[in-house]
C-alpha positions in Angstrom: 42.5 -34.4 -15.9 45.1 -32.1 -13.9 47.2 -32.5 -11.1 46.6 -30.1 -8.4 49.2 -28.3 -5.8 49.3 -31.3 -3.5 50.1 -33.9 -6.2 46.5 -35.5 -6.2 45.0 -35.8 -10.1 41.8 -34.5 -10.5 39.1 -35.0 -13.0 37.3 -32.1 -14.9 34.8 -31.8 -12.3 37.5 -31.1 -9.4 37.3 -34.6 -8.1 40.0 -36.2 -6.7 41.0 -39.5 -8.4 43.3 -42.1 -7.8 46.4 -41.7 -10.0 46.4 -45.7 -10.6 43.2 -47.0 -10.8 41.3 -43.5 -11.7 38.4 -44.0 -9.6 37.1 -40.9 -7.8 38.2 -40.6 -4.1 38.0 -38.5 -0.9 41.7 -39.8 0.4 44.8 -40.5 -1.4 48.2 -41.4 -0.2 51.8 -41.6 -1.8 52.6 -44.8 -3.2 55.6 -46.7 -2.0 56.8 -47.7 -5.3 56.6 -44.5 -7.2 55.3 -40.9 -6.8 51.4 -41.6 -7.7 48.8 -40.4 -5.3 46.6 -43.5 -4.8 43.8 -44.3 -3.0 43.5 -46.4 0.0 42.2 -49.5 -2.5 45.3 -49.4 -4.4 47.1 -49.0 -1.1 45.7 -52.3 0.0 47.2 -54.0 -3.2 50.6 -52.4 -2.2 50.4 -53.5 1.4 49.9 -57.1 0.0 52.5 -57.0 -2.8 55.7 -59.2 -2.0 58.1 -56.3 -3.0 56.6 -53.9 -0.3 59.4 -54.6 2.1 62.1 -53.9 -0.2 60.4 -50.7 -1.5 59.8 -49.3 1.9 63.7 -50.0 2.8 64.7 -48.2 -0.1 63.0 -45.4 0.6 64.0 -45.3 4.0 67.7 -45.5 2.9 67.3 -42.8 0.2 65.8 -40.2 3.0 68.3 -41.2 5.5 71.0 -39.9 2.8 69.2 -37.1 2.4 67.3 -37.6 -0.4 63.8 -36.3 -0.1 62.7 -36.6 -3.6 63.2 -40.3 -4.0 61.5 -41.7 -7.0 60.6 -45.0 -5.9 61.3 -48.7 -7.0 58.6 -48.9 -9.7 55.3 -50.4 -9.8 
């Protein structure tokens, strides 16, 4: 496994894999909780997490303060 220039994890065949569940995927998005690039199934799990509103709020506050490298609140 390696990380490509866009931050996606890839297996030895070059396929994109989810950094959280390690399943092969064609689409990733960054987690609201940390800097992992995750698949749509893991994203759905995040959206159902009771901490999601707080994670989004903290990310927004960081960006408004100029922190474009916010590491998140932790998964």
